[in-house]
C-alpha positions as CSV (number, residue, x, y, z in Angstrom):
1,X,-116.6,-34.2,55.1
2,X,-119.1,-35.9,55.7
3,X,-118.3,-38.7,58.7
4,X,-121.8,-40.1,59.8
5,X,-122.5,-43.3,58.9
6,X,-120.7,-44.8,56.7
7,X,-122.3,-45.6,53.7
8,X,-124.0,-49.5,53.3
9,X,-122.2,-51.8,50.8
10,X,-118.4,-51.6,52.3
11,X,-116.1,-53.5,53.8
12,X,-113.3,-52.2,55.8
13,X,-110.0,-54.0,56.0
14,X,-107.0,-52.6,58.4
15,X,-104.0,-54.3,59.6
16,X,-101.6,-52.7,61.9
17,X,-97.5,-52.4,62.0
18,X,-97.1,-51.7,65.6
19,X,-93.3,-50.7,66.7
20,X,-92.8,-51.2,70.3
21,X,-89.3,-50.2,71.5
22,X,-87.6,-52.4,73.7
23,X,-87.0,-51.9,77.1
24,X,-83.1,-52.9,76.7
25,X,-80.6,-50.3,78.6
26,X,-78.5,-50.0,75.6
27,X,-78.8,-50.0,72.1
28,X,-79.5,-52.9,69.6
29,X,-75.9,-52.9,67.8
30,X,-74.3,-50.3,70.0
31,X,-73.1,-49.9,73.8
32,X,-75.4,-46.6,73.7
33,X,-78.1,-45.5,76.4
34,X,-81.1,-45.6,75.3
35,X,-82.6,-43.4,78.0
36,X,-85.4,-40.9,77.1
37,X,-84.8,-37.0,77.5
38,X,-80.7,-37.4,77.2
39,X,-79.4,-33.7,75.4
40,X,-79.6,-34.0,72.1
41,X,-77.0,-36.1,70.4
42,X,-75.7,-37.2,74.1
43,X,-76.4,-40.6,73.6
44,X,-74.8,-41.7,70.0
45,X,-71.0,-42.9,69.6
46,X,-69.5,-44.0,66.3
47,X,-72.0,-46.9,65.5
48,X,-74.6,-45.3,65.6
49,X,-73.3,-42.4,63.9
50,X,-72.6,-44.8,60.8
51,X,-68.3,-43.9,60.6
52,X,-67.0,-46.0,58.4
53,X,-64.9,-49.0,59.6
54,X,-67.3,-49.6,62.9
55,X,-69.2,-52.6,63.1
56,X,-72.2,-53.4,64.8
57,X,-72.7,-56.0,67.7
58,X,-76.2,-57.5,68.2
59,X,-77.6,-56.8,71.9
60,X,-78.7,-60.6,73.1
61,X,-81.1,-58.9,75.4
62,X,-82.9,-57.2,72.5
63,X,-83.5,-61.2,70.9
64,X,-84.6,-62.3,74.5
65,X,-87.2,-59.9,74.1
66,X,-88.3,-60.4,71.1
67,X,-88.0,-64.5,71.5
68,X,-90.2,-63.3,74.8
69,X,-93.0,-61.5,72.8
70,X,-93.5,-64.4,70.0
71,X,-93.5,-67.1,72.9
72,X,-96.5,-65.4,74.4
73,X,-98.7,-65.0,71.0
74,X,-98.3,-68.7,70.3
75,X,-95.6,-67.8,67.4
76,X,-92.7,-69.3,65.3
77,X,-90.3,-68.9,66.8
78,X,-87.1,-69.1,63.9
79,X,-84.1,-70.9,65.2
80,X,-82.2,-69.2,62.1
81,X,-82.8,-65.3,61.3
82,X,-80.9,-62.7,59.2
83,X,-80.4,-58.7,59.2
84,X,-81.0,-56.6,56.3
85,X,-80.1,-53.3,54.9
86,X,-83.1,-51.2,54.3
87,X,-81.5,-48.6,52.5
88,X,-83.4,-44.9,52.1
89,X,-82.0,-41.6,52.5
90,X,-83.0,-39.3,55.1
91,X,-81.6,-37.0,57.3
92,X,-81.6,-38.7,60.3
93,X,-80.6,-41.7,59.1
94,X,-76.6,-41.2,58.6
95,X,-75.8,-44.8,57.5
96,X,-78.1,-44.2,54.6
97,X,-79.6,-47.6,55.6
98,X,-81.0,-49.6,58.4
99,X,-80.8,-52.5,60.3
100,X,-83.9,-54.3,60.0
101,X,-85.0,-57.5,58.9
102,X,-86.6,-58.8,55.9
103,X,-87.0,-62.3,54.5
104,X,-85.7,-64.3,57.5
105,X,-87.9,-62.6,61.0
106,X,-87.1,-63.7,64.2
107,X,-90.8,-64.3,64.7
108,X,-94.0,-65.2,62.4
109,X,-97.1,-66.8,62.5
110,X,-98.8,-66.2,65.8
111,X,-102.4,-64.8,67.3
112,X,-104.2,-62.6,69.6
113,X,-107.9,-63.0,70.5
114,X,-109.2,-59.2,71.7
115,X,-112.6,-59.2,73.0
116,X,-115.1,-56.4,71.2
117,X,-117.5,-54.3,72.7
118,X,-120.6,-56.5,72.0
119,X,-118.5,-58.9,74.3
120,X,-117.5,-61.4,70.9
121,X,-114.1,-62.1,71.0
122,X,-112.5,-62.1,67.3
123,X,-108.7,-63.5,66.9
124,X,-106.3,-61.4,65.0
125,X,-103.6,-62.8,62.9
126,X,-99.5,-61.9,63.7
127,X,-97.6,-62.0,60.7
128,X,-94.5,-61.3,61.9
129,X,-92.3,-59.7,64.5
130,X,-89.1,-58.4,63.4
131,X,-86.1,-56.6,65.2
132,X,-84.6,-53.5,63.9
133,X,-82.8,-50.3,64.5
134,X,-84.9,-46.9,64.7
135,X,-83.5,-43.5,63.3
136,X,-83.1,-40.6,64.4
137,X,-85.0,-37.7,64.9
138,X,-85.8,-34.7,63.3
139,X,-86.0,-31.0,64.9
140,X,-88.1,-28.2,63.8
141,X,-89.2,-26.0,66.2
142,X,-87.4,-23.1,68.3
143,X,-85.1,-23.5,65.1
144,X,-85.8,-20.4,62.6
145,X,-85.6,-21.5,58.8
146,X,-83.5,-24.7,59.9
147,X,-84.3,-28.1,61.1
148,X,-82.1,-30.0,63.9
149,X,-81.2,-33.5,63.6
150,X,-81.0,-35.5,66.7
151,X,-79.7,-39.0,66.5
152,X,-79.8,-39.8,70.4
153,X,-82.8,-42.7,69.7
154,X,-80.6,-43.7,66.1
155,X,-80.0,-47.4,66.9
156,X,-82.7,-48.1,69.8
157,X,-83.7,-51.4,69.4
158,X,-87.6,-51.6,67.5
159,X,-90.1,-54.7,67.5
160,X,-91.7,-54.2,64.5
161,X,-95.6,-56.4,64.8
162,X,-97.0,-56.9,61.8
163,X,-100.7,-58.1,61.5
164,X,-103.1,-60.1,59.3
165,X,-105.6,-57.8,57.3
166,X,-108.1,-59.5,60.2
167,X,-110.0,-56.1,61.4
168,X,-112.9,-54.8,59.8
169,X,-113.1,-51.5,62.4
170,X,-111.3,-48.5,64.1
171,X,-112.9,-50.3,67.2
172,X,-111.3,-53.3,66.6
173,X,-108.1,-51.8,65.6
174,X,-108.3,-50.3,69.0
175,X,-108.8,-53.5,70.6
176,X,-106.0,-55.5,68.7
177,X,-103.8,-52.2,69.6
178,X,-104.8,-52.0,73.2
179,X,-104.2,-55.8,73.9
180,X,-100.6,-55.7,72.3
181,X,-100.0,-52.5,74.7
182,X,-101.3,-54.7,77.6
183,X,-99.1,-57.5,76.8
184,X,-95.8,-56.0,75.7
185,X,-96.3,-54.1,79.4
186,X,-96.8,-58.0,80.8
187,X,-94.1,-59.0,79.4
188,X,-92.1,-56.2,80.8
189,X,-90.3,-56.0,77.1
190,X,-91.6,-52.1,76.4
191,X,-92.4,-49.5,79.1
192,X,-95.7,-48.5,76.3
193,X,-95.2,-44.8,76.7
194,X,-97.1,-43.5,73.4
195,X,-96.3,-39.8,74.3
196,X,-92.7,-40.9,74.3
197,X,-93.0,-42.6,71.0
198,X,-91.6,-45.7,72.9
199,X,-95.4,-47.6,71.3
200,X,-96.2,-46.2,68.5
201,X,-98.6,-47.2,65.5
202,X,-99.3,-47.3,61.3
203,X,-102.6,-48.1,60.0
204,X,-102.8,-49.9,56.8
205,X,-106.4,-49.2,55.8
206,X,-108.8,-49.7,52.3
207,X,-112.3,-50.5,51.7
208,X,-114.1,-53.0,49.1
209,X,-117.3,-53.3,48.1
210,X,-118.8,-56.4,49.8
211,X,-117.9,-59.8,48.7
212,X,-115.1,-58.5,46.0
213,X,-112.2,-61.2,46.2
214,X,-109.4,-58.6,46.0
215,X,-108.5,-56.0,48.7
216,X,-108.8,-52.8,47.6
217,X,-105.5,-50.4,47.3
218,X,-104.3,-49.4,50.9
219,X,-102.8,-46.2,52.5
220,X,-100.9,-46.0,55.3
221,X,-101.4,-43.6,58.3
222,X,-98.2,-43.1,59.6
223,X,-97.1,-43.0,63.1
224,X,-100.0,-42.1,65.0
225,X,-99.1,-41.8,69.2
226,X,-102.1,-42.1,70.4
227,X,-105.2,-44.6,71.3
228,X,-107.7,-41.5,70.6
229,X,-106.0,-40.6,67.8
230,X,-106.0,-44.0,65.9
231,X,-109.9,-44.9,65.9
232,X,-110.3,-41.1,64.7
233,X,-106.9,-41.1,61.7
234,X,-108.8,-44.3,60.8
235,X,-112.5,-43.4,60.7
236,X,-111.5,-40.5,58.3
237,X,-109.7,-42.7,56.0
238,X,-112.1,-45.1,55.7
239,X,-115.3,-42.0,55.3
240,X,-112.3,-40.5,52.7
241,X,-111.5,-44.1,50.8
242,X,-115.2,-44.5,50.5
243,X,-116.0,-40.8,49.1
244,X,-113.5,-41.2,46.2
245,X,-114.7,-44.6,45.0
246,X,-118.3,-43.2,44.8
247,X,-117.3,-40.0,42.9
248,X,-115.8,-42.1,40.1
249,X,-112.5,-41.8,41.5
250,X,-109.3,-44.1,42.6
251,X,-107.1,-44.6,45.4
252,X,-103.4,-44.1,45.5
253,X,-101.3,-46.0,47.2
254,X,-99.3,-43.5,49.7
255,X,-98.4,-42.7,52.8
256,X,-100.6,-40.0,54.7
257,X,-100.0,-38.1,58.0
258,X,-102.9,-37.7,60.5
259,X,-103.6,-33.9,61.6
260,X,-104.9,-34.0,65.4
261,X,-106.1,-30.4,65.0
262,X,-108.0,-30.7,61.7
263,X,-108.7,-34.5,62.1
264,X,-108.3,-35.2,58.7
265,X,-105.4,-37.2,57.4
266,X,-103.3,-35.9,54.0
267,X,-100.9,-37.3,52.0
268,X,-96.8,-37.1,52.9
269,X,-96.0,-39.5,50.2
270,X,-96.2,-42.4,47.6
271,X,-95.9,-45.4,49.3
272,X,-92.9,-47.6,49.0
273,X,-92.6,-51.3,47.6
274,X,-90.2,-53.5,49.5
275,X,-87.9,-53.7,45.8
276,X,-87.8,-49.2,46.6
277,X,-85.4,-50.3,49.7
278,X,-83.3,-52.7,48.0
279,X,-83.1,-55.3,51.1
280,X,-79.8,-57.4,51.2
281,X,-78.7,-59.0,53.6
282,X,-76.4,-56.9,56.0
283,X,-72.7,-58.1,55.5
284,X,-71.8,-57.5,58.8
285,X,-74.1,-59.8,61.0
286,X,-74.1,-62.8,61.1
287,X,-77.3,-65.3,61.1
288,X,-78.9,-65.3,64.4
289,X,-78.7,-68.9,65.9
290,X,-81.3,-69.7,68.6
291,X,-80.6,-73.1,70.2
292,X,-84.2,-74.6,71.7
293,X,-82.0,-74.5,75.6
294,X,-82.3,-70.3,74.9
295,X,-86.2,-70.0,73.6
296,X,-86.4,-72.9,77.2
297,X,-84.8,-70.9,79.1
298,X,-87.1,-67.8,77.9
299,X,-90.5,-69.7,78.7
300,X,-89.3,-70.1,81.8
301,X,-89.5,-66.5,82.5
302,X,-92.9,-65.8,81.1
303,X,-95.3,-64.3,83.5
304,X,-99.1,-65.1,83.7
305,X,-100.6,-63.4,80.8
306,X,-103.3,-61.3,80.4
307,X,-105.6,-63.6,79.3
308,X,-104.5,-66.3,81.8
309,X,-104.9,-64.0,84.9
310,X,-108.8,-63.2,83.6
311,X,-109.1,-66.2,83.7
312,X,-108.2,-66.8,87.1
313,X,-110.3,-63.7,88.3
314,X,-113.3,-65.2,87.0
315,X,-112.5,-68.6,88.8
316,X,-111.4,-67.8,91.8
317,X,-113.3,-63.8,92.6
318,X,-116.8,-64.3,90.8
319,X,-115.7,-61.8,88.7
320,X,-117.1,-60.7,85.3
321,X,-115.5,-61.4,81.9
322,X,-115.5,-57.4,81.9
323,X,-114.4,-56.6,85.5
324,X,-111.6,-59.0,85.1
325,X,-111.0,-57.8,81.8
326,X,-110.6,-54.2,82.9
327,X,-108.6,-55.0,86.1
328,X,-106.0,-57.2,84.1
329,X,-105.7,-54.6,81.7
330,X,-102.4,-53.9,82.8
331,X,-100.4,-55.5,85.3
332,X,-100.3,-53.1,87.9
333,X,-103.7,-52.6,88.4
334,X,-104.0,-56.3,88.8
335,X,-101.5,-56.5,91.4
336,X,-102.8,-53.5,93.2
337,X,-106.1,-55.8,93.2
338,X,-104.7,-58.9,94.0
339,X,-103.0,-56.9,97.5
340,X,-106.3,-54.8,98.3
341,X,-108.4,-58.5,98.1
342,X,-105.6,-60.5,100.0
343,X,-105.6,-57.7,102.8
344,X,-109.3,-57.3,103.0
345,X,-110.1,-60.8,103.7
346,X,-109.2,-63.3,99.9
347,X,-112.4,-63.6,98.0
348,X,-114.9,-62.7,100.1
349,X,-114.1,-59.2,99.2
350,X,-113.3,-59.8,95.5
351,X,-116.5,-58.1,94.3
352,X,-116.7,-55.0,96.9
353,X,-112.9,-54.3,95.7
354,X,-113.2,-54.9,92.7
355,X,-116.0,-51.6,92.4
356,X,-113.4,-49.7,94.7
357,X,-110.4,-50.0,92.3
358,X,-111.6,-49.6,88.6
359,X,-114.1,-46.9,90.7
360,X,-112.9,-44.1,92.8
361,X,-109.5,-45.6,92.8
362,X,-109.1,-45.7,89.4
363,X,-111.2,-42.6,88.9
364,X,-108.2,-40.4,91.4
365,X,-105.7,-42.0,89.4
366,X,-106.8,-40.6,86.2
367,X,-107.6,-37.1,87.7
368,X,-104.3,-36.6,89.4
369,X,-102.2,-38.1,86.7
370,X,-100.4,-40.7,89.2
371,X,-99.2,-43.9,88.7
372,X,-100.4,-46.6,90.7
373,X,-96.8,-47.3,92.2
374,X,-96.8,-43.6,93.5
375,X,-100.8,-43.9,94.5
376,X,-101.6,-41.5,98.1
377,X,-103.8,-44.9,98.9
378,X,-102.1,-48.0,99.1
379,X,-103.8,-51.1,99.1
380,X,-103.6,-52.2,102.6
381,X,-105.3,-48.4,103.2
382,X,-108.2,-49.0,100.6
383,X,-108.5,-52.6,102.4
384,X,-109.3,-50.8,105.9
385,X,-111.5,-48.2,104.5
386,X,-113.3,-51.8,102.9
387,X,-113.2,-53.5,106.3
388,X,-114.9,-50.4,107.6
389,X,-118.0,-50.6,104.5
390,X,-118.3,-54.3,105.4
391,X,-118.2,-53.9,109.6
392,X,-120.8,-51.1,109.0
393,X,-118.7,-48.9,110.6
394,X,-119.3,-46.7,107.8
395,X,-121.9,-46.3,104.6
396,X,-120.5,-46.8,101.2
397,X,-121.5,-43.0,101.0
398,X,-119.5,-42.1,103.5
399,X,-116.7,-44.4,102.1
400,X,-116.3,-42.3,99.1
401,X,-116.1,-38.7,101.4
402,X,-113.3,-40.8,103.8
403,X,-111.4,-42.3,100.9
404,X,-111.3,-38.1,99.2
405,X,-109.6,-37.6,102.3
406,X,-107.5,-40.2,102.5
407,X,-105.7,-39.9,98.8
408,X,-105.6,-35.6,99.8
409,X,-104.2,-36.5,103.1
410,X,-102.2,-39.9,102.6
411,X,-103.9,-40.9,106.0
412,X,-105.3,-44.6,106.7
413,X,-109.3,-45.0,107.1
414,X,-109.9,-45.2,110.9
415,X,-107.9,-42.0,111.9
416,X,-110.2,-39.9,109.2
417,X,-113.6,-42.1,110.1
418,X,-111.8,-40.7,113.5
419,X,-111.0,-37.3,113.1
420,X,-114.0,-36.3,110.8
421,X,-116.4,-38.2,113.4
422,X,-118.0,-40.0,110.4
423,X,-118.8,-43.6,112.4
424,X,-122.4,-44.5,110.8
425,X,-125.4,-44.6,113.2
426,X,-126.1,-48.2,113.6
427,X,-128.3,-47.7,117.2
428,X,-131.9,-48.9,116.0
429,X,-133.1,-46.3,118.8
430,X,-131.2,-43.4,117.2
431,X,-132.4,-43.9,113.8
432,X,-136.2,-44.3,115.0
433,X,-135.7,-41.0,116.8
434,X,-135.2,-39.0,113.9
435,X,-137.4,-40.7,111.8
436,X,-140.0,-39.3,114.5
437,X,-139.0,-35.6,113.9
438,X,-139.0,-36.3,110.1
439,X,-142.0,-37.9,110.1
440,X,-143.6,-35.0,113.1
441,X,-141.6,-31.8,110.9
442,X,-143.5,-33.0,107.8
443,X,-147.5,-33.8,107.8
444,X,-148.5,-33.3,104.8
445,X,-146.6,-35.4,103.3
446,X,-146.9,-38.4,105.6
447,X,-150.8,-38.4,105.2
448,X,-150.1,-37.9,101.2
449,X,-148.0,-40.9,102.3
450,X,-150.0,-43.0,103.8
451,X,-152.8,-42.0,101.0
452,X,-150.9,-43.9,98.1
453,X,-148.1,-41.4,96.8
454,X,-145.4,-44.5,97.2
455,X,-142.7,-42.1,95.4
456,X,-142.4,-39.8,98.6
457,X,-140.8,-42.7,100.3
458,X,-137.2,-41.1,98.8
459,X,-138.1,-37.8,99.8
460,X,-138.5,-39.3,103.8
461,X,-135.4,-41.0,103.2
462,X,-133.4,-38.0,102.2
463,X,-135.1,-36.2,105.2
464,X,-134.0,-38.8,107.6
465,X,-130.6,-38.9,106.4
466,X,-130.4,-35.3,106.4
467,X,-131.2,-35.5,110.3
468,X,-128.6,-37.7,111.0
469,X,-125.8,-36.0,109.3
470,X,-125.6,-38.1,106.2
471,X,-124.6,-41.1,109.1
472,X,-127.5,-44.0,109.7
473,X,-126.8,-47.0,108.1
474,X,-128.9,-47.1,104.9
475,X,-130.5,-50.4,105.3
476,X,-131.2,-50.3,108.8
477,X,-133.0,-46.4,107.8
478,X,-135.0,-47.9,104.7
479,X,-136.2,-51.0,106.9
480,X,-137.1,-48.7,110.0
481,X,-138.7,-46.1,108.0
482,X,-140.8,-48.2,105.6
483,X,-142.4,-50.0,109.4
484,X,-143.0,-46.1,110.6
485,X,-144.5,-45.0,107.4
486,X,-146.8,-47.6,107.3
487,X,-148.2,-47.5,111.0
488,X,-146.3,-50.3,111.7
């Protein structure tokens, strides 16, 4: 299939259903633990297993987390919501139904604003966010000619966040997905771990001719668990649907799976409608009644949200909106950055700190797969390195070498600079002496420079830095070198 530029005349329509596993210590309707990685079926009690006669009891903390999300997205928080039974049969669903919310969800009609690659902003509507329990997991690896069932995940609380079909490209969908991922982690209601399945996404994709009044037939791409694969899956599906329609075919409404190895989507099953699930109110659970006082108590716990923090970084630290957006993409990174700025002397160091946190520091985290909490260079140590740049003890170039040693040895900047003899040369006479030696050793290049070949200035800079073992203050060296080369 040709996945080059999309054919003109088609509009892409995308909506996302995001499943965020809530960070409660116990399940939504039972006291079983929710910790990841336990031995199969060791965290499933009689309620999770669907034994007759047992009754579900709603986890208050799951409700609080759902309300927190609703308030953070400007949504309507329902003071009365209802749990329903969603009936379907699958081996990892022991009750034969899933407890979810249907007609009366706990959160409705919100929105999030996202920033696109070109710097523009777009508002994506949130149709609803409802509470539900997760199903178990079917296991196939290592079981010859059989499948195993692990019900540890059965009953784990989920918040399903359903967007409006407002996205018009895979890029927009990823911007929205990342924004939700950032938000739930800021709110501390979900750890956002996509590899462990605690944050996953279904993408509903359709195409229609530009100007067509009706939406096209949608296909749902199920349970994609990385930003990269969501983007690739959507792009593949868009091209597939356009190819089918331009070949005279029709799109069937169906659920599809994304195969990352082949970079393609393939049919899983025909897409169910709501009536296929025979929803009805769960007779074992009373309506969820939320008092205004509870909502206000939750509102009082809201942290500074990503957009608010980014705006403050722009106002207080003079950062660009792009830099502020990068630094506030995670609550931990924003906290680390502010700790560096504070220790490095406040707003005067803000831009330098931003460059280092976004650059060398984030690069080291990614390279070594280290969490910020376990960073080998704590905020106070990075601030110490920036102080040595600001007082001209070392140059920015030498600082990069110092940082790598600090990271490898968990050392502070001053001890590394002292031990390695990396102090910057700022003595004018020493720099001039090095320049004189370089000029004397390269008479031909000197003559060519003075005859008009200005590009040789870079050659003399490089040779002079080499003569000082890279320790000369770059600004001083450039200024003195220019004067000497010009015969001043």
